[in-house]
C-alpha positions in Angstrom: 50.8 -3.3 103.5 49.1 -1.7 106.5 46.7 -4.7 106.7 49.7 -7.1 106.8 51.4 -5.1 109.6 48.2 -5.1 111.6 47.9 -8.8 111.2 51.5 -9.4 112.3 51.0 -7.2 115.3 48.0 -9.3 116.3 50.0 -12.5 115.9 52.8 -11.1 118.1 50.3 -9.9 120.7 48.7 -13.4 120.8 52.2 -15.0 121.2 53.2 -12.6 124.0 50.0 -13.4 125.9 50.5 -17.2 125.6 54.3 -17.5 125.5 54.4 -19.3 128.9 52.0 -22.0 127.6 53.9 -22.3 124.3 57.2 -22.6 126.1 55.8 -25.2 128.4 54.6 -27.3 125.4 58.0 -27.1 123.7 59.8 -28.1 126.9 57.4 -31.1 127.4 57.9 -32.2 123.8 61.6 -32.3 124.3 62.1 -33.3 128.0 59.3 -35.9 128.5 60.5 -38.2 125.8 64.1 -37.8 127.0 63.2 -38.7 130.6 61.0 -41.6 129.4 63.6 -43.2 127.2 66.6 -42.7 129.6 65.1 -43.3 133.0 63.3 -46.6 132.2 65.1 -49.6 130.8 62.6 -50.5 128.2 64.8 -51.5 125.2 65.6 -55.2 124.8 67.9 -56.7 122.2 68.1 -60.2 120.7 71.2 -62.2 121.7 72.8 -63.6 118.6 76.0 -63.6 116.5 76.4 -61.1 113.6 79.0 -60.6 110.9 81.2 -57.6 110.2 84.0 -56.7 107.8 87.2 -55.9 109.8 88.7 -54.2 106.7 86.2 -51.3 107.0 87.1 -48.2 109.0 84.1 -48.7 111.4 82.1 -51.6 112.8 79.0 -52.3 110.6 76.8 -55.1 111.9 75.9 -57.3 108.9 77.4 -54.5 106.7 74.6 -52.0 107.2 74.1 -50.9 110.8 76.9 -48.9 112.5 77.8 -49.8 116.1 78.4 -46.4 117.7 79.4 -46.3 121.4 80.1 -42.6 121.0 76.4 -41.8 120.4 73.9 -41.4 123.2 70.9 -42.5 121.1 70.1 -44.3 117.8 69.4 -42.9 114.4 67.8 -44.3 111.2 68.5 -42.3 108.1 65.5 -40.7 106.6 65.6 -42.7 103.3 65.4 -46.0 105.3 62.7 -44.8 107.8 60.0 -46.8 106.0 61.8 -50.0 107.0 60.7 -49.5 110.6 57.2 -51.0 111.2 54.5 -49.5 113.4 56.5 -46.4 114.3 54.9 -43.4 116.0 56.4 -40.0 116.7 56.6 -39.4 120.4 58.4 -36.0 120.5 61.7 -34.4 119.7 65.3 -34.6 120.9 68.0 -32.0 120.8 71.2 -33.5 119.4 74.8 -32.4 118.5 77.2 -33.9 116.0 81.0 -34.3 116.7 81.6 -30.6 115.8 78.8 -29.4 118.2 76.4 -28.5 115.4 73.0 -28.7 116.9 69.7 -30.1 115.5 66.3 -30.8 116.8 65.3 -34.2 115.5 62.0 -36.1 115.5 61.9 -39.0 118.0 60.1 -42.2 117.1 59.1 -45.4 118.9 58.5 -48.9 117.6 57.4 -51.8 119.8 59.6 -54.3 117.9 61.8 -54.3 114.8 64.3 -56.5 112.9 66.9 -54.4 111.2 68.1 -55.8 107.9 67.2 -59.3 109.0 70.0 -59.1 111.6 69.2 -57.4 114.8 65.9 -57.6 116.7 65.1 -54.9 119.1 62.0 -54.5 121.4 60.9 -51.0 122.4 63.2 -49.2 119.9 63.5 -45.5 120.2 65.2 -43.7 117.4 65.6 -40.4 115.6 65.7 -39.7 111.9 68.0 -37.4 109.9 68.9 -36.8 106.2 72.3 -38.2 105.6 74.4 -39.3 102.6 74.1 -43.0 102.0 77.8 -43.9 102.9 78.7 -47.6 102.8 75.1 -48.6 102.3 74.4 -48.1 106.0 70.8 -47.6 107.2 71.7 -45.8 110.4 73.4 -46.6 113.7 72.6 -47.9 117.2 74.0 -45.9 120.1 74.5 -46.7 123.8 70.7 -46.7 124.4 70.7 -50.0 122.6 74.3 -51.2 123.0 74.1 -50.6 126.8 71.4 -53.2 127.2 73.8 -56.2 126.4 77.4 -57.4 126.5 79.3 -57.5 123.2 82.3 -59.6 122.0 84.0 -58.3 118.9 86.3 -61.0 117.4 88.5 -59.6 114.6 89.9 -63.1 113.7 86.5 -64.6 112.9 84.9 -61.2 111.9 81.9 -61.9 114.2 80.1 -59.9 116.9 78.5 -62.0 119.6 75.7 -60.4 121.8 75.4 -61.7 125.4 72.9 -60.9 128.2 74.4 -58.5 130.7 74.7 -61.2 133.4 77.0 -63.4 131.2 80.6 -62.9 130.3 83.0 -64.6 127.9 84.9 -67.8 128.6 88.6 -67.3 127.8 92.0 -68.3 129.2 93.5 -65.1 127.8 94.2 -62.2 130.1 93.2 -58.8 128.8 96.1 -56.6 127.7 94.1 -53.5 128.4 91.0 -52.7 130.5 89.2 -49.3 130.2 86.5 -48.6 132.7 83.8 -45.9 132.5 81.2 -44.5 134.9 78.2 -43.2 133.0 76.0 -45.9 131.4 75.5 -44.1 128.1 78.7 -42.0 127.9 81.7 -44.4 128.1 84.4 -41.9 129.1 87.7 -43.3 130.4 91.2 -42.2 131.3 94.5 -42.6 129.4 97.8 -42.6 131.1 100.9 -41.2 129.3 103.5 -41.9 131.9 104.0 -38.4 133.4 100.4 -37.3 133.1 96.8 -38.6 132.7 94.1 -37.5 130.3 90.6 -37.9 131.6 87.2 -37.7 129.9 88.2 -39.7 126.8 85.1 -41.0 125.1 85.3 -44.6 123.8 83.7 -43.9 120.4 83.6 -46.8 118.0 81.8 -44.5 115.5 85.0 -42.6 115.1 87.1 -43.9 112.2 90.5 -42.9 113.6 92.7 -44.3 116.5 92.8 -41.5 119.1 91.7 -37.9 119.1 92.8 -35.4 121.7 92.8 -31.7 122.3 95.6 -29.5 121.0 96.7 -28.9 124.6 96.9 -32.7 125.2 99.0 -33.2 122.1 101.4 -30.4 123.1 102.1 -32.3 126.4 102.6 -35.5 124.5 105.0 -33.9 122.1 107.3 -32.8 124.9 108.1 -36.5 125.4 107.3 -38.1 122.1 108.4 -36.4 118.9 106.0 -37.1 116.0 107.6 -38.5 112.9 105.0 -37.1 110.5 102.0 -34.8 110.5 99.0 -35.3 108.1 96.0 -33.1 107.2 92.5 -34.6 107.3 89.1 -33.2 106.3 86.2 -34.4 108.5 82.4 -34.0 108.4 80.0 -34.2 111.2 76.6 -35.9 110.7 74.9 -32.5 110.4 77.9 -30.7 108.7 77.9 -29.6 105.1 81.4 -28.1 105.1 84.6 -30.1 106.1 86.7 -29.3 109.1 90.4 -29.4 108.8 92.2 -31.6 111.4 95.8 -32.5 111.9 97.0 -36.0 112.6 100.3 -36.7 114.3 102.2 -40.0 113.7 104.4 -41.4 116.4 106.9 -44.4 116.1 106.2 -45.6 119.6 104.2 -44.3 122.5 103.4 -45.6 125.9 99.7 -45.6 126.8 98.4 -47.3 130.0 101.7 -49.1 130.5 101.6 -50.6 127.0 104.0 -49.7 124.3 102.2 -49.1 121.0 103.9 -48.7 117.6 103.0 -46.3 114.7 100.3 -44.5 116.6 98.0 -41.9 115.0 96.7 -39.1 117.3 94.2 -36.6 115.7 93.9 -33.0 117.0 90.2 -32.6 117.7 87.7 -30.6 119.8 86.9 -33.8 121.7 88.9 -36.6 123.4 88.1 -39.9 121.7 89.3 -43.5 121.3 88.2 -44.6 117.8 87.6 -47.9 116.1 91.1 -48.1 114.6 92.4 -48.5 118.2 90.1 -51.5 118.6 91.7 -53.1 115.6 95.1 -53.3 117.3 93.7 -56.2 119.3 92.3 -59.7 118.4 89.2 -59.3 120.5 87.3 -56.6 122.4 84.7 -57.4 125.0 82.3 -54.7 126.2 80.8 -55.6 129.6 78.1 -53.1 130.1 77.2 -54.4 133.5 80.7 -53.8 134.8 81.0 -50.7 132.6 84.3 -51.8 131.1 86.0 -52.5 127.8 88.4 -55.5 127.8 91.0 -55.6 125.0 92.6 -59.0 124.2 
């Protein structure tokens, strides 16, 4: 026992003498890949048309790859990692799920991939995580990939068309709603509820509900619009093992950005979000990443 204690003391002494070097290495492993992947526009995506099922609660490209504008980066689930050719680990990235649970994930790079014979990406950076195989999905692409192109989601034809950033759609229709954002990889916008505005609402297609707001936001809304029903929901984050109870308020009608919407669901949450169910209220949604704007038709 005394021998083990002496050994442990020597290890602690070695760490104390070199803690600055160790700390520097850890910081470099995390920060250098982050700077490299976010300051240089290396990722390129193929411009093509993909299919999706509008009856699902989220947008899955060719039924397997989640389109997630609420995520900063892209993730491939651990069980599907072997589908990515010529990958190399280049460092680590600190990430948080929707309930702020933190994890340090391995960050990989692949020079070119084709995911499920659907989406070709050059210079693909991704993380891996163990995750239940829900809906047969292999992972999701975040704004690091989505932000390199323009996207048209057509709910009538159930197709997603990918455009270069310097091209737009040809249509005679005028958008019913336009939501602008400022940060390239964090599409946060503003919602107007007549007497007040709510800022910092993340447009998160990876969220399977309509709108999520803070409790204080909902208290303001309830002063003008009385909910007709309240539901209870159990939610999981990508790193969470235990469900979080959330309340959903149902409104007959509610005015948002000068548009009157009927049968609106607003979920009480720790983040302000616009989810994919809100997208489905429209026939088409066009994301123009060059203009940093979502157009709803």
